[in-house]
C-alpha positions in Angstrom: 42.5 57.8 85.5 44.2 55.6 88.1 43.0 53.5 91.0 44.3 53.6 94.6 43.3 51.8 97.8 42.0 54.3 100.4 41.4 52.6 103.7 39.1 49.6 102.9 37.9 50.8 99.4 39.3 51.4 96.0 38.9 54.9 94.7 39.4 56.3 91.2 42.1 59.1 91.0 42.0 61.7 88.3 45.3 63.3 88.9 48.4 62.8 91.1 51.2 65.2 91.6 54.4 64.8 93.7 55.0 67.9 95.8 58.6 68.5 96.6 59.7 70.7 99.5 62.8 72.3 98.0 64.0 73.4 101.4 64.3 69.7 102.5 65.4 68.1 99.2 69.1 67.4 99.0 69.1 66.2 95.4 70.1 62.6 96.0 68.1 61.5 93.0 66.6 58.4 94.6 63.1 59.5 93.7 64.2 60.2 90.1 65.7 56.7 89.8 62.8 54.9 91.4 59.9 56.5 89.5 58.4 54.0 87.1 57.1 56.8 84.9 60.1 59.2 85.0 57.8 61.8 86.4 60.6 63.5 88.4 63.9 65.1 87.3 66.6 67.0 89.0 66.5 70.7 88.6 69.2 72.4 86.5 69.9 75.1 89.2 70.2 74.8 93.0 67.3 75.5 95.3 67.4 77.7 98.5 69.3 75.0 100.4 72.1 75.0 97.8 71.3 71.6 96.3 69.7 70.7 93.0 66.2 69.5 93.9 63.6 67.1 92.3 60.9 68.7 90.2 57.7 67.2 88.7 57.8 66.9 84.9 54.5 65.1 84.4 53.1 61.6 84.2 52.7 60.6 87.9 50.5 57.5 88.5 50.4 57.9 92.2 52.5 54.9 93.2 54.2 56.9 95.9 57.6 55.2 95.5 59.2 58.7 95.6 57.4 59.5 98.9 58.2 56.2 100.6 61.9 56.1 99.7 62.8 59.8 100.1 65.4 59.8 103.0 64.7 63.5 103.7 60.9 63.2 103.7 60.8 66.0 101.1 58.1 64.5 98.9 54.4 64.1 99.4 52.2 62.8 96.6 48.8 64.6 96.4 46.0 62.9 94.5 42.5 64.1 93.6 39.5 61.8 93.4 
């Protein structure tokens, strides 16, 4: 369980997952390097755009570092309450 500020209140999150748009991801690896929990890794094979893409391997805490720093806006972190 993790905590996140949502508007003016703190909510308890049960699960967060980074969702990668493989069509937008250019495989720069910024998200992989910035993730404090190593929840992302580059794929072993290229995606539809011809680049290796980031994929979720588990352990996301919902910090959204990957989402904020992605230069291609290819990642959105989805969290459930």
